[in-house]
N, C-alpha and C positions, 0 to 999 in steps of 0.2 A: 659512434661514427663521427669523424672529424668534420667540422663545418667548413664548407668551401668558402674561399675568399670571394667577395662580391664587389663588382664594379658597376655602378649605375651610369648610364649615358642618356643625356637628354639633348634635344636640339635647341639652338638659339641662333637666329639669323643675324643678330646684331647686339649692340650693348645698350639699346634703349631700355629704360626701366621696365616698361610694360612687357618686354620680351625676356630680358636676362633674369629678372627677379623670379618669375614663375618657373623658368628653366632650372635655376639653382634649387628652388624649393622642391620641384618635382624630383630631381635627381637625389636630393638628400632624403626625401620621403621614401625612396626605394631602398634605403639602407635602414633596416628595422631598428638598429641600435641607436640611431641618431637621437631619437626622442629622449631616451634615458641617459645618453652621453652627457648632455648639458645640465641635467637636473642636479641641483645641489652643488654646482661648480661656481666658483666666484671669479676666478681670474683666467682669462683666455689670452694667449699670445698668438698672434697671427703673423706667420712668416711669409711675406710677399716676395716675389721675384723681381728685384730691382737691379739695375746696372747703370752706375754713374760713370762718366757724365751723361746727362740725359738728352736723348734726341726726341723727336716728335713721337708721341704715343702711337701715331698711325704706322710707324715702322715695325710694330709688334715685337719690340725688344723686351718689354717688361709687362708684368701683369697689368691689365688695363684698369685705370682708376675706377671706371664705372662697374667693372666686374667686382673689384674690391668692395665698392659701396654696396652692391647687391648682396654680397656675402655678409657684410656687417649688418645690413638691415635684417637678414635672416637670423643672425646670431642674437640680435636685439629682442627676439621673441622670448628670450630667457633673461633673467635678471643677473647679468654678468658684466664685469668690467673688461674692456677690450683694449689691448695694446697691439699696435701694428709696428713691426720692427724689421731691421736689416742692418748689416754692417756696411755703412756708407761713408763716403767722403763729403765733408761739409765745408771744404775750403772755398767752394764757389757759392756758398749760401745754403739755405735749407733744402736738402735733396727731396724732402717730401712735398715742397712747393714746386720745385723744378719738374718733378715727375707727374704733377697734377693730382697727387693723392689728397693733399690738404684742401685744395679748392673743391674737389669732388665730394669730400666728406665733411665740409665745414659746419654743417648743421647737425652732425651726429656726435654723440658723446664718446669719443675715443682718444686714446693717447698715442703719440708717435714716439718711437724710440730708435735712436742711433746707438747700436749695441755697445760701442766702446764707452758711451757716457755712463752706462749702468754697470759695466765691467764684465769680465769673464772669469770663469772658475776652472781651476785645473782638475781634470777628471781622467780616470783610467778608462780606456776604450774597450778593453777585452778584445781588441782587434787583431788582425793578422799582420798588418804592416805598421800601423800607428798604435803605439802602446799607451801614451798619455798625450793629452792636448788641452787647449783652453776652449771652453764652450760657453756660450751666452748664459749668464746667470739668470736673466729673465726667462729664457726658454726652459731652463731646468726647474725653476721655481713655480712656473705657471701650472694651474690645475689642468688645463688642456692646451695642447699645441696643435694649431691648425695651419696647414700648409697650402699656399696658393701659388703653385708653379704655373709657368707659361709653357705651352707646347712648342718646342723649338728644336731645330737641328743644332749640331755643334761640330765645329771644324776639327776638334780634337777628340771628343768623347762620342761622336756620332749623333748622340741624342741627349737632350737635357730635359728633365722632368721633375718628378717628385723627389727622387732620391738625391739627385745632384743639388737641388735647391737647398738642402740642409747644409751644404758646404758654406753657405753664407752666414752660418751661426758661429763660425770661428773667426778669429781676427785676420785682417787682411795680410799681415806679415806672415802668419802661419800658412795661409793659402799659397803665398809665393814660395815659401819653404818647401811645401809638399810638391809643388810643381817642379822644383829643382831636384828633389829626391826621387821622384817617380816620373820618369820622362816618357815611358811607354803607356799607351792608352789602357791596356789591360791592368797594369799595376796601379796606375793612377785611379782607375775606376774602382779597384778593390780598396784603395785608400779612402775613396769617397764613401764606400760602404762602411768602413770603420767609423767614419764621422756620423753617417746615417744611423748607425746602431747605438749612438750615445743616448738618445732620448726618443722613446717611442712616439711616433706621430699618432695623434688621436683621430684626425680626419684630414684627408687631402681633397681639395676641390680645384680641379685644373681648368685654367682658362685656355680652351681650344676653340674659341669662337673665331678669332683670327690668329693663326699660328705663324711660325716663321719657317720657311724652307730655304734650301741652298746653304750658303756659308754662314750659319748662325754661330754664336748666339747674338751677334750684333750687326753683321754685315749681309745677312740674308734678305729675303723678300717676303713681305706679308702674303699669307695664303688663307683665304676664307675656308674654314673647316666647319664652322657653325655647330660646335659641340661644347658641352660641359660634361666633365667626368668627375665622379665622386667615389671615394672608397676609404675604408679604414686601413686598407692594406696598400701602402705606397708602391710596393714592388708589383703587385697585381695591376694597379692603375697604370704604371709605366709599361707593363707588358701589353696591356690593351691599347694604350696610346701609341706605342711603337708599332703595333700591328696595323693600326689605322693608317699610318703613313708609310707602311711597307717594310717594316723591320720586324723580324722574328725575335722573340725574347732572348734567345741565346746569341743574337748578333749585337746586342747592347750589353756591354760588360758590367755596367752597374746593375742591370736587371739580373743578368746571369749569376754574378757573384752573390747578390742578395738571396737569390733562390737557392744556390748551392749551399750557402751558409744557414739556410732555413730561417731567414729573417723575413720572409714573405713568399707569396706564391708567384713564381715566374713561369709556370707552365699553364698555358691557356686552357688546357683540359681540366685543370684544377680550379678554374675561375668561373664563377657564375656571372654572366653578363645580364643585367636587367635594364629595362627601359628599351632603348633602341637596340636592335640586333647588330652585332658586330659586323656581320657581312653587309649590312645595309649602309654602313657609314665609312667604309674603306675609301681611301683616296689613292687610287692606283697610280696616278701620275704625279704624286707628291715628289718634289725634287729634294733628294738627300744631299748632304755635303759630299764632296768628292772623296773625302777621307773615309766615308762609309764603306768604300770598297775594300777596306782592310778587313772587312767582316768575314773573310774566308779563313779566319784563324782556326776555326774548328776542323778545317779540311786539309790543312797543310802540315807537313813535318816542321819541327821547330826551326831547323836551319834555314828552310825556305821562307818560313814566316818572318824570321829575323831579317833576311835579305829584302823581302818585299816591304816590310815595315819601314826599313831605312829608305827605300825608294819612294815610298808613299808620303813621307813627311812633307809638309808645306814649308816653303821658305818665305818668310814675310819680307816684303820690300816696300820701302817708303815711296809714295808718289810725291816727289819733292814739290811739284807744281801745285799740289793740293794741301800739303802739310802746313798747318798754322803755327807750328812750334809751341803748342800749348804744354807739352811735356807729359801728358797723360800716359803715353806709351812708355816713356822712360821710367816713370814711377811704378808702372805695372810690371815691368820686366823683372822676373825673379833672378835672372842671371846677370843683371846689370851690364848688358852689352849694347845698350842704346845711348848714344851721345847726341848732343845738340851741336851742329856745325852750321854756321851762318844762319842761325835761328830756324833750322830745319832738323828733323830727327834723322839719325843715321844708325843702321844696325850692323854690328860686327857679325856677319853670317858664320864665321868660323867657330864662334863660341855660342851660337844660338841653340836653345833647348828645343825649339819648335813647339813650344807649349801654346803659342798663339795668344798669350795674355795681352800682348800689344794690340793685336788685331781686335780682340774683344773690347778693349778699353777705348778705342778710337771712335769718337762720335762724328768725325768728319769724313769717314770712308777714305782715309788717306793711306791705307796700307793694303797693298795687293798681295795675294798669295801665289807665289811661283811654284811650279811643279817640275820635278825632275823628269827627263825624257822617258825613262823606263816607267816611272810612276804614272805618267800620262797614258802610256800604252796599257798598263794594267787597269786603269780606271775606265778607259774606253771599252776594253774587253768586258770588264765587270758590268759596265752600264748596259751593254748589249745583253748580257746574261740576265740582269735585273728586269729589263723591259720584256725579254722573252718569257721569263717566269711569271710576270704580271699578266701577260696576254694568255698564257696557258691556264693560270689560275682563274 
């Protein structure tokens, strides 16, 4: 009989050490394989979810430094060397200092790695859309790969969790390239699954203490969820996390494609939830990104879906009175359609890919997302449907 995927859920009301450390330990203890997982392993690579340039940690944009500290304290129960890494921009100084990670972990023996410093290795993906790519050499060579995603909405992919966090293990330039090549959510999500499949995750520990709702991954609002999720199956963890905030597994394309390709369990019936009961931790009024209402993909003919998808795209617009002219959005744009005019950013909408990389990279909340009139009507109707479904359930 095939073993069911297991997702452990524990409660944590805040990031205080006396609260978050026991919550992480409890959730990990509910995964029986955890004890043997670390035994005899020397090198652990921890992939955090960081997004530079850095805003206040209270905005819930990235994995909370005190959450990372609690995980590292847990890992230190074994005699292992630990490296924390991500592909980050260091033009404005040390991103691990800006994010608060180094100050939070200053008394712990860990290394910090900006991935480009140690290099990337060309690998075959065996994927459906991406055949070869460059992937972090440190992540490939580590004995264990631990994933620390943040529970957030996403204005392009609807949801960002364990699977999407692996996208940060490839170079920034390739991330821009894949945005250019895969402009629709479903295709881009399948490309993300190609990346996810490159290196098996050994353990995922999700920071869902304070999540982000609304227009994530950087312009949404913090939302107290008070949970820690742990699993060896990243797809199963994303399925459970999505359900908690009101998304069925087949409404999140990264989860759906991963399940379809048998890379994890995306069917809640095939997942064993331990610790807190799933029905007891649901957040029925969690605000999703407006783009989430493109989740009718499974119920529409292809020609209608293509039309609705076109109407549902967001159009980024610079708030010129707020723009600082820092250039972060210009550097993030994969289509190179952002220019600086009078020290303020300007977007050529006629060639915009609607990938929202500019919106994601802006730490000054200087980019608003415009909606097309038909798209607005579709979202209002879908919002009514979503609220009705929540009330019924």
